[in-house]
C-alpha positions as CSV (number, residue, x, y, z in Angstrom):
1,M,-52.1,-24.2,-62.2
2,A,-48.3,-24.1,-62.6
3,H,-46.5,-26.5,-60.3
4,A,-43.4,-25.3,-58.6
5,K,-41.2,-28.1,-57.3
6,T,-42.3,-28.9,-53.8
7,D,-40.3,-32.0,-52.9
8,H,-37.7,-32.5,-50.2
9,L,-35.8,-29.5,-51.3
10,T,-38.4,-27.1,-49.9
11,P,-37.7,-26.1,-46.3
12,K,-40.2,-27.3,-43.8
13,G,-42.8,-24.8,-42.7
14,T,-42.5,-22.7,-45.9
15,Q,-45.1,-23.0,-48.6
16,V,-45.8,-20.0,-50.8
17,Q,-45.8,-21.7,-54.2
18,L,-48.9,-21.5,-56.5
19,I,-50.2,-25.1,-57.1
20,A,-53.3,-26.6,-58.6
21,E,-55.1,-26.7,-55.3
22,N,-54.8,-23.0,-54.7
23,S,-57.9,-20.8,-55.0
24,M,-56.2,-19.0,-57.9
25,K,-57.3,-20.8,-61.1
26,P,-56.1,-20.7,-64.6
27,T,-57.6,-18.1,-66.9
28,E,-57.4,-17.6,-70.6
29,T,-54.2,-15.6,-70.1
30,F,-52.5,-18.6,-68.3
31,P,-49.5,-19.9,-70.4
32,E,-51.2,-23.3,-71.0
33,F,-53.6,-21.5,-73.2
34,N,-50.8,-19.7,-75.0
35,F,-49.7,-21.5,-78.2
36,V,-46.1,-20.2,-77.9
37,F,-45.7,-21.5,-74.3
38,S,-47.6,-24.7,-75.1
39,F,-45.5,-25.5,-78.1
40,S,-42.3,-25.1,-76.1
41,H,-43.7,-27.2,-73.3
42,F,-44.6,-29.9,-75.8
43,I,-41.1,-29.9,-77.4
44,Q,-39.4,-30.4,-74.0
45,K,-41.9,-32.8,-72.6
46,Y,-41.4,-35.3,-75.4
47,R,-37.7,-34.5,-75.6
48,I,-37.9,-33.5,-79.2
49,N,-35.3,-30.9,-78.5
50,R,-32.6,-33.7,-78.1
51,F,-32.5,-33.9,-81.9
52,F,-31.5,-30.2,-82.1
53,R,-28.4,-30.4,-79.9
54,Y,-26.1,-29.9,-82.8
55,V,-28.4,-28.0,-85.2
56,P,-26.6,-24.7,-86.1
57,F,-28.3,-21.8,-84.3
58,R,-28.0,-19.7,-87.5
59,I,-31.1,-21.4,-88.7
60,F,-33.0,-20.0,-85.8
61,R,-31.3,-16.6,-86.2
62,A,-32.6,-16.6,-89.8
63,L,-36.1,-17.4,-88.6
64,S,-36.0,-14.7,-86.0
65,V,-35.2,-12.2,-88.7
66,I,-38.3,-13.3,-90.7
67,I,-40.6,-13.4,-87.7
68,G,-39.1,-10.3,-86.0
69,Y,-39.6,-8.2,-89.1
70,Q,-43.4,-8.7,-88.7
71,H,-43.3,-7.7,-85.0
72,A,-40.7,-4.9,-85.0
73,V,-42.9,-2.1,-86.0
74,N,-44.9,-2.1,-82.8
75,G,-41.8,-2.0,-80.7
76,H,-39.8,0.7,-82.5
77,N,-41.1,3.8,-80.8
78,T,-41.1,2.5,-77.3
79,V,-37.6,1.1,-77.4
80,L,-36.2,4.0,-79.3
81,K,-37.5,6.3,-76.6
82,T,-35.4,4.4,-74.0
83,W,-32.2,4.5,-76.1
84,E,-32.6,8.1,-77.0
85,F,-32.7,8.8,-73.2
86,L,-29.8,6.5,-72.4
87,F,-27.3,7.6,-75.1
88,P,-26.1,11.0,-76.1
89,K,-26.8,12.3,-79.6
90,R,-23.1,12.0,-80.6
91,I,-23.4,8.2,-80.1
92,L,-26.8,7.8,-81.6
93,E,-25.7,9.6,-84.8
94,K,-23.1,6.9,-85.4
95,V,-25.5,3.9,-85.2
96,N,-28.5,2.7,-87.1
97,L,-31.3,2.9,-84.5
98,R,-33.7,1.0,-86.7
99,R,-31.3,-1.8,-86.8
100,W,-31.0,-1.8,-83.1
101,T,-34.7,-2.0,-82.7
102,N,-34.9,-4.9,-85.2
103,S,-32.1,-6.6,-83.3
104,Y,-34.0,-6.1,-80.0
105,I,-37.1,-7.9,-81.4
106,Q,-35.1,-10.6,-83.0
107,Y,-33.2,-11.2,-79.8
108,N,-36.3,-11.9,-77.8
109,I,-37.4,-14.4,-80.4
110,Q,-34.0,-16.1,-80.3
111,L,-34.4,-16.3,-76.5
112,W,-37.5,-18.4,-77.0
113,F,-35.7,-20.7,-79.6
114,D,-32.8,-21.2,-77.2
115,T,-35.1,-21.9,-74.3
116,T,-37.2,-24.4,-76.3
117,F,-34.5,-26.3,-78.2
118,Y,-31.2,-25.9,-76.4
119,L,-31.5,-25.0,-72.8
120,S,-32.2,-28.4,-71.3
121,V,-29.6,-30.3,-73.4
122,R,-26.8,-29.0,-71.2
123,N,-25.0,-31.6,-69.1
124,S,-21.8,-32.2,-67.3
125,K,-19.9,-33.0,-70.5
126,N,-21.0,-30.0,-72.7
127,E,-21.5,-27.3,-70.1
128,D,-18.3,-25.5,-71.1
129,F,-19.3,-25.8,-74.8
130,F,-22.5,-23.9,-74.1
131,N,-21.7,-21.8,-71.1
132,P,-18.1,-21.4,-69.9
133,I,-17.8,-19.5,-66.7
134,I,-15.4,-16.8,-65.6
135,G,-15.3,-15.5,-62.1
136,F,-16.5,-18.8,-60.6
137,N,-14.0,-18.2,-57.8
138,H,-16.2,-15.4,-56.5
139,L,-19.2,-17.7,-56.2
140,E,-17.0,-20.6,-54.8
141,K,-15.6,-18.3,-52.1
142,A,-19.1,-17.1,-51.2
143,L,-20.5,-20.7,-51.0
144,K,-17.8,-21.7,-48.6
145,Q,-19.1,-19.3,-46.1
146,K,-22.2,-21.6,-45.9
147,K,-24.7,-18.7,-45.6
148,G,-26.2,-19.1,-49.0
149,V,-25.5,-16.7,-51.9
150,L,-27.6,-13.9,-53.3
151,V,-27.1,-13.5,-57.1
152,P,-28.6,-10.4,-58.6
153,L,-29.1,-10.7,-62.4
154,I,-30.8,-8.6,-65.1
155,H,-32.8,-9.7,-68.1
156,F,-29.8,-9.3,-70.3
157,G,-28.5,-11.7,-72.9
158,E,-29.6,-15.3,-72.4
159,F,-30.0,-14.7,-68.6
160,L,-31.3,-18.3,-68.0
161,H,-27.8,-19.6,-68.9
162,T,-26.6,-18.3,-65.6
163,L,-28.8,-20.8,-63.8
164,Y,-28.2,-23.7,-66.1
165,S,-24.4,-23.2,-66.0
166,L,-24.4,-24.4,-62.3
167,F,-26.7,-27.5,-62.4
168,H,-23.9,-30.0,-63.4
169,R,-21.0,-28.4,-61.6
170,R,-19.5,-29.5,-58.3
171,I,-17.9,-27.5,-55.5
172,I,-15.8,-28.7,-52.6
173,I,-17.0,-27.6,-49.1
174,D,-15.3,-29.1,-46.0
175,D,-13.4,-31.4,-48.2
176,E,-16.6,-32.9,-49.7
177,P,-17.6,-32.5,-53.4
178,Q,-21.2,-31.2,-53.5
179,K,-23.8,-30.2,-56.0
180,I,-24.6,-26.5,-56.1
181,L,-28.1,-25.9,-54.8
182,V,-29.9,-23.4,-57.0
183,L,-33.2,-21.5,-56.4
184,A,-34.9,-18.9,-58.6
185,L,-38.1,-16.9,-58.4
186,G,-40.3,-17.2,-61.5
187,S,-43.5,-16.0,-63.0
188,K,-46.1,-18.7,-63.8
189,E,-45.2,-18.3,-67.4
190,N,-41.5,-18.9,-67.0
191,E,-42.1,-21.8,-64.6
192,Y,-44.4,-23.5,-67.1
193,L,-41.9,-22.8,-69.9
194,L,-39.1,-24.4,-67.9
195,R,-41.0,-27.1,-66.1
196,E,-40.1,-30.0,-68.3
197,S,-36.5,-29.0,-68.7
198,Y,-35.7,-29.0,-65.0
199,K,-37.7,-32.1,-63.9
200,S,-34.6,-34.3,-63.9
201,I,-32.5,-31.7,-62.0
202,D,-32.6,-32.5,-58.3
203,N,-30.6,-29.5,-57.2
204,F,-32.8,-26.8,-58.6
205,N,-36.0,-25.3,-57.3
206,I,-38.2,-22.6,-58.6
207,I,-40.7,-20.6,-56.6
208,V,-43.8,-19.0,-58.1
209,T,-45.6,-16.9,-55.5
210,N,-48.1,-14.0,-55.1
211,D,-47.4,-13.7,-51.4
212,F,-44.4,-11.5,-51.1
213,S,-45.0,-10.8,-47.4
214,E,-43.9,-14.4,-46.6
215,L,-41.4,-14.7,-49.4
216,K,-38.5,-13.2,-47.4
217,H,-39.0,-15.8,-44.7
218,T,-39.0,-18.6,-47.2
219,L,-35.8,-17.3,-48.9
220,K,-34.0,-17.1,-45.5
221,E,-34.7,-20.8,-45.0
222,Y,-33.2,-21.6,-48.4
223,L,-30.1,-19.5,-47.5
224,K,-29.7,-21.5,-44.3
225,Q,-29.3,-24.6,-46.6
226,N,-26.6,-22.8,-48.6
227,Y,-28.7,-22.2,-51.8
228,V,-27.6,-19.9,-54.6
229,I,-30.6,-17.7,-55.0
230,F,-31.1,-15.9,-58.3
231,L,-33.1,-12.6,-58.0
232,A,-33.9,-10.3,-60.9
233,H,-32.6,-6.8,-60.2
234,D,-34.4,-5.0,-63.0
235,Y,-38.0,-5.7,-62.1
236,F,-38.9,-2.0,-61.5
237,S,-41.8,-1.0,-59.5
238,K,-42.8,2.7,-59.0
239,N,-42.9,2.3,-55.2
240,Q,-39.4,0.8,-54.8
241,L,-36.6,2.8,-53.2
242,R,-34.8,4.7,-56.0
243,A,-31.0,4.6,-56.2
244,P,-28.5,6.0,-58.7
245,F,-28.4,4.1,-62.1
246,I,-24.6,4.3,-62.3
247,Y,-23.4,6.4,-59.5
248,N,-21.1,9.4,-60.3
249,S,-21.0,8.5,-64.0
250,R,-21.3,11.2,-66.5
251,G,-24.9,11.2,-67.7
252,Y,-26.1,8.2,-65.7
253,N,-26.3,9.5,-62.2
254,F,-30.1,9.6,-62.3
255,S,-32.3,7.6,-59.9
256,I,-34.3,4.5,-60.8
257,P,-36.4,2.1,-58.7
258,S,-34.4,-0.8,-57.3
259,P,-35.7,-4.0,-55.7
260,Q,-34.8,-4.3,-52.0
261,M,-35.2,-8.1,-51.4
262,I,-31.5,-8.6,-51.9
263,S,-30.5,-5.8,-49.5
264,H,-33.0,-7.1,-46.9
265,L,-31.7,-10.7,-47.1
266,H,-28.0,-9.6,-47.0
267,L,-28.5,-7.3,-44.0
268,N,-30.5,-9.9,-42.1
269,S,-28.7,-13.1,-42.9
270,G,-25.2,-12.0,-43.9
271,A,-25.5,-13.9,-47.2
272,P,-22.9,-12.7,-49.7
273,I,-24.0,-10.9,-52.9
274,I,-22.4,-12.1,-56.1
275,P,-23.9,-10.4,-59.3
276,V,-23.9,-12.3,-62.6
277,V,-24.3,-11.5,-66.3
278,A,-24.5,-13.7,-69.4
279,L,-22.5,-12.3,-72.3
280,P,-23.4,-13.7,-75.7
281,K,-20.5,-15.3,-77.6
282,H,-21.2,-16.4,-81.2
283,N,-25.0,-16.2,-80.7
284,L,-27.6,-16.6,-78.0
285,K,-27.1,-20.4,-77.9
286,H,-23.7,-19.8,-76.3
287,S,-22.9,-17.4,-73.4
288,L,-20.0,-16.5,-71.3
289,V,-21.4,-16.6,-67.8
290,K,-19.5,-14.0,-65.7
291,F,-19.8,-13.9,-62.0
292,L,-18.7,-10.5,-60.7
293,P,-16.8,-9.6,-57.5
294,E,-18.7,-9.8,-54.2
295,I,-20.6,-6.7,-53.1
296,N,-20.0,-6.0,-49.5
297,P,-19.8,-2.4,-48.0
298,M,-18.1,-3.9,-44.9
299,S,-15.0,-5.2,-46.7
300,M,-14.7,-3.5,-50.0
301,S,-11.8,-1.2,-50.8
302,I,-12.8,2.4,-50.7
303,S,-9.5,4.1,-51.7
304,S,-10.7,4.9,-55.2
305,E,-14.1,6.1,-54.3
306,S,-15.2,9.7,-54.0
307,N,-15.0,11.4,-50.6
308,T,-18.8,11.4,-50.4
309,L,-19.1,7.6,-51.0
310,Q,-16.1,6.9,-48.8
311,N,-17.9,8.7,-45.9
312,E,-21.1,6.8,-46.6
313,I,-19.4,3.4,-46.6
314,L,-17.6,4.3,-43.4
315,N,-20.9,5.4,-41.8
316,F,-22.4,2.0,-42.9
317,R,-19.6,0.2,-41.1
318,R,-20.0,2.3,-38.0
319,E,-23.8,1.6,-38.0
320,K,-24.5,5.3,-38.4
321,L,-26.8,4.9,-41.5
322,T,-30.5,4.7,-41.4
323,K,-32.2,1.5,-42.7
324,K,-33.2,3.3,-45.9
325,K,-29.6,4.5,-46.5
326,K,-28.2,1.0,-45.9
327,Y,-30.6,-0.5,-48.4
328,G,-29.9,2.4,-50.8
329,L,-26.1,1.9,-50.6
330,I,-26.3,-1.8,-51.4
331,S,-28.6,-1.0,-54.4
332,L,-26.2,1.6,-55.6
333,L,-23.3,-0.9,-55.6
334,I,-25.3,-3.6,-57.4
335,N,-26.5,-1.1,-60.0
336,R,-23.0,0.1,-60.6
337,Q,-21.8,-3.4,-61.3
338,L,-24.7,-4.6,-63.5
339,Y,-26.0,-1.7,-65.5
340,P,-22.8,-0.7,-67.5
341,Y,-23.4,-4.0,-69.5
342,L,-26.7,-2.6,-70.7
343,L,-24.9,0.3,-72.3
344,E,-22.4,-2.0,-74.0
345,Y,-25.1,-4.3,-75.4
346,P,-28.2,-2.1,-75.5
347,F,-30.4,-4.4,-77.7
348,L,-29.8,-7.4,-75.4
349,W,-31.8,-5.9,-72.5
350,Q,-35.4,-7.0,-72.3
351,G,-36.2,-4.3,-69.7
352,A,-35.6,-1.6,-72.4
353,F,-39.3,-1.9,-73.5
354,L,-40.7,-1.0,-70.1
355,F,-38.0,1.3,-68.9
356,F,-39.9,4.6,-69.2
357,E,-43.1,3.2,-67.7
358,R,-41.5,1.6,-64.7
359,T,-39.2,4.5,-63.8
360,Q,-41.7,7.4,-64.0
361,F,-42.5,9.6,-61.1
362,K,-45.3,12.1,-61.9
363,I,-46.9,14.9,-60.0
364,H,-50.3,15.3,-61.6
365,L,-51.8,18.8,-61.7
366,N,-55.6,18.6,-62.1
367,D,-58.1,21.1,-61.1
368,I,-55.6,23.5,-59.5
369,Q,-57.3,26.8,-58.9
370,S,-54.8,28.8,-56.8
371,Y,-51.1,29.1,-56.2
372,K,-51.6,27.9,-52.6
373,Q,-53.3,24.8,-54.0
374,L,-50.5,24.3,-56.4
375,L,-47.9,24.2,-53.6
376,K,-50.2,21.9,-51.5
377,E,-50.2,19.5,-54.4
378,I,-46.5,19.6,-55.2
379,L,-44.9,19.7,-51.7
380,P,-46.3,16.3,-50.4
381,K,-45.0,14.6,-53.7
382,L,-41.6,16.3,-53.2
383,D,-41.6,14.9,-49.6
384,L,-42.5,11.4,-51.0
385,Y,-39.7,11.7,-53.6
386,V,-37.1,12.4,-50.9
387,R,-38.3,9.6,-48.7
388,N,-38.3,7.1,-51.7
389,T,-34.9,8.0,-53.1
390,Y,-31.3,7.5,-51.9
391,K,-28.3,9.7,-52.7
392,P,-25.1,9.4,-50.7
393,G,-24.3,12.3,-48.5
394,R,-27.7,14.0,-48.9
395,D,-29.2,15.4,-45.7
396,D,-32.7,13.9,-46.0
397,D,-33.8,15.0,-42.5
398,K,-32.9,18.6,-43.2
399,I,-34.8,18.6,-46.5
400,L,-37.9,17.0,-45.0
401,K,-37.8,19.5,-42.1
402,I,-37.7,22.5,-44.5
403,I,-40.7,21.0,-46.5
404,E,-42.5,20.6,-43.2
405,E,-41.8,24.3,-42.3
406,I,-43.1,25.4,-45.7
407,N,-46.3,23.5,-45.1
408,S,-46.7,25.2,-41.7
409,F,-46.3,28.6,-43.3
410,L,-48.7,27.6,-46.0
411,E,-51.4,26.7,-43.6
412,K,-51.4,30.3,-42.2
413,I,-51.9,31.9,-45.6
414,I,-55.3,33.0,-46.6
415,Q,-56.1,32.4,-50.2
416,E,-57.1,35.5,-52.3
417,P,-58.5,36.1,-55.8
418,R,-55.2,37.6,-57.0
419,E,-53.5,34.2,-56.8
420,K,-56.1,32.4,-58.8
421,L,-54.9,29.8,-61.3
422,Q,-56.4,27.3,-63.6
423,I,-54.3,24.2,-64.3
424,N,-55.8,21.0,-65.7
425,H,-54.4,17.8,-67.2
426,K,-50.8,18.6,-66.7
427,F,-48.0,16.8,-64.8
428,I,-44.4,17.2,-63.6
429,E,-42.2,14.2,-64.5
430,L,-39.4,13.7,-62.0
431,G,-38.5,10.1,-62.9
432,R,-35.0,9.4,-64.3
433,L,-33.5,12.6,-62.8
434,N,-30.8,13.2,-60.2
435,G,-31.8,14.9,-57.0
436,R,-30.6,18.4,-57.8
437,T,-32.3,18.4,-61.2
438,V,-35.5,17.3,-59.5
439,I,-35.6,20.3,-57.2
440,S,-34.4,22.7,-59.9
441,K,-37.1,21.6,-62.3
442,T,-39.8,21.7,-59.6
443,I,-38.7,25.2,-58.5
444,S,-38.7,26.4,-62.1
445,I,-42.2,25.2,-62.7
446,I,-43.5,26.7,-59.4
447,K,-41.9,30.1,-60.4
448,S,-43.5,30.0,-63.8
449,Y,-47.0,30.5,-62.1
450,Q,-46.0,33.4,-60.0
451,N,-47.2,37.0,-60.6
452,A,-45.9,40.1,-58.9
453,Y,-48.4,39.7,-56.1
454,I,-47.6,36.0,-55.4
455,K,-43.9,36.7,-55.4
456,L,-44.4,39.3,-52.6
457,K,-46.9,37.4,-50.6
458,Y,-45.0,34.1,-50.7
459,K,-41.5,35.7,-50.3
460,I,-40.6,33.6,-47.2
461,I,-41.9,30.4,-48.7
462,N,-40.0,31.1,-51.9
463,E,-36.8,31.6,-50.0
464,K,-37.3,28.3,-48.2
465,I,-38.0,26.4,-51.4
466,E,-34.9,27.9,-53.0
467,S,-32.9,26.8,-49.9
468,L,-33.7,23.2,-50.8
469,K,-31.1,23.4,-53.6
470,N,-28.4,23.5,-50.9
471,F,-29.2,20.0,-49.7
472,F,-29.8,18.1,-53.0
């Protein structure tokens, strides 16, 4: 099984890594059985990549075009769907979308070439040649607090450059030059791919785990040792709290799932949050690593924020927000810093391929035989949507109370033949929408199934459903 580093860097009493002795055993899908991963591992293990240090990357770019052309067809429709959603027609009409998709496939191939042949040849003498840093002062200031640092990043550009840019740098804390301790979470595939390249790096650790219940405790121990912890912020899961993609921006105020590990660790340990991106320079062999300003609702300037967000941040500082709203606010601020880069370099985001799948929120309508049954299917999902989404200033308690009142009225209604329906194999998609659009779309669909009798019988319920618009 993949080995994560478990030497003296691992805090005592914390052990969540997957190692060979675990009950989970390799399967045919494990990376050691994958030629692409095995070849990369072989190149790094026997240090063949040292001969490629000064080989021009344009050779690999040319190879990525040849290889990518063979693989691009399968990815076109999926990635195009994401871009057609993210960009208005007036922008898409000016670009060659087929070229974007080809670039997206080629970029992912170039990532592998860079990881295999160039990533581990970085050292203290050439780090600025490969990965110059701007905004290092943000990270330096955070490290000097000695609480550890949480670094959200997205799978954008050569995102691994963000880690490798720190291994050979030094920082002065309490008048002493120190190495920067770095930790990352990784899949078993990525750990295996990187294993040989980081063996000689004593200030880096990678955790591969399938026990997320214990992970937060492990990460707190690392923060106490002042580690810089890199956490991917674009690993969407349907059950995560949804926060605005880019808050109050025209066309991008819709909600998406957002990981909450960073919010949890920040609120419970006080560790500063410093986002990072890797902006490609000449090609993916070189990146400008950009650390962004600290995200902290307690100290950020709010003078340029909207009145709604100002009030939300002030309530955060006064401890008047619920746990959900605190987490949501931090997610909103992280999203707002990172995701604009995806719009600037759309084909450099690996997450584009799974964007639609990971952000969906469907209400399935199967075997619906009456209007009452339709409402009993939709209302709990609407309740769940409100509980799982965050929007500044929204009165969630009021919305949930109205939904509860509607359910109470619904229980007293006796179903009659005149409200009979037959709905099968249909669904309502509420993912990637803002709150008001969610309720407007849902109400519109509910109304489409009303006849004259239903409108009269469900008049009070209809009025209450309509009133929800006032709180979204």
